[in-house]
N, C-alpha and C positions, 0 to 999 in steps of 0.2 A: 376415349374415342367419342366424338360428338357426331350427331346426325348432320348431314350436309346435303345440299342440292346444287345442281349444275344445270344450266339450260342455255341453248343457243337456238335461234330460229331464223328463217329466211322466207320471204315472200317471193314466189316465182311466177312469171307471166305464163302459166300453163294450167291446164285442167288438172285437178287433183288425181284423176285416174291415170293420166299420162305420167305424172310424177311418181305415183305409186308403182307403175309398171317398171320404173327404173330402180327405185329404192326398196321395193317390197320383198325382194328375194334375199333371205337371210344368208344364203351361201354366196352371194355375188357382190359383196360390199366393194371389193377391189375393182369391179367393173366400172364404177362411177367415182370412186374416191381415189385421188391421185397419190396419196401418201400411205395407203394401207397395203400391206403385202397380200398377195393372193391367199385365199384360205381353202382348206379342204374340210369336208364334213366327216367326222369320225364315224367309222363303221358304215359308211355309205348312207348316212342319215338323210332324211327328207327335209329340205329347207323350210317346209311349211309345218312340220310336226314338232310340237313342244317336246323338249328333251334333247333335241338334236344339238350336237356340240360342233362349233366351227373352230378350226385351229389355224392360226396365222403363223407362217413360218418364214424365216429368212435363212437362206443357204441351208435348208433342210433342218433347221433348229426351230422348234416351236417357241414363239415369242409371246403368244397369248392364246387363251382358250375361253370361249364364251358359249353359254348354254341358252338356247331359245326357251323362254318361259311360256310365252303365249304369242299367238299371232291372230289378228282379227282382220280378215280381208275386207269385210264390210266397213269397218272403221278405219281402214288403211293404217294399221299400226302393228308393231311388234315390240315385245319386251325381252330383254336378255340379261343374263347375269355374267359378270366377269368372274371366271373361275380361278385364274392364276394371275394375281396382280403382278404385272411385269416390271413396271418402272417405279411405281410409287406404293407406299404402304397404305392401301385403302382396304376397307372391309365391307362386305355386304353391298357391293356395287351392282346396282340394277339400273339399266338404262332403257329408255323408250324412244323409238323412232316413229313419228307419226306424221301423216299428211292430212291436212284439213282444208276444206274450202275457204277461200278468202275472196273479198270483192275484187281483188286484182289478179286472181288466179288460184294459187294454192300456197298454203303456209306449211313449211316443213319445220317441225319442232323436234329437236334431239335433246333429251333431258336425262338426268340421272339422279338417283338418291344413293348415298353411301355414308360410311362412317370413317372418320380419320381424326388424327390429332390436328390441333390448330395450325401448327407450323407447316403442314402439308397442303393446306387449302390453296395457297397461291400457285403451287406447282401443279395441282390437279386442274385448276382453272387454265393454266398455260398449256399443259400437255394434252389433257382430254378436251377441255372447253375450246381453246383456240386452235391447238394443233390438230386434233381429230375432228371435233364437231365443226368448228369454224372453217377449216380447210375443206371439209366435205361439202358443207353448205355453199361455200364460194364456188366450188366446182359445179355444183348443181345449178347455181344462179347463172354461171357462164354458159353451161350446156343449154339451158332453156332460153336464155336471152339470145344466144347466137342462132338458135333454131327457128326464130321468129321470122 
């Protein structure tokens, strides 16, 4: 298992605080991401409290669990760990979703570090990088471009 990284980003024509208001809630990913199933927070967790676990379910069956590691309101970022690899054999998967100021508005950067075998990298890039991160960032771009 080798260490890997994954990153996608998008520049949006909106103020960083406006973008963070949409993406900053750990428990509300499905509110803005078109391909993520709704999630619930285990044990009534607080979406701003490290340790909270969100569970994504399809037809009542949990398909993924992620634990919030830390959240920094001032820096407009949060980090989370994938607890139950669903589709791909990855290990130690830790992702960060961050919103930063950019001359054209705000840059949203979604990145991850993980370990996997060489033959899995292309699948991770396709499933998580393009499918999850890319699709979510495209939805944000459409949302903030159409609201201008």
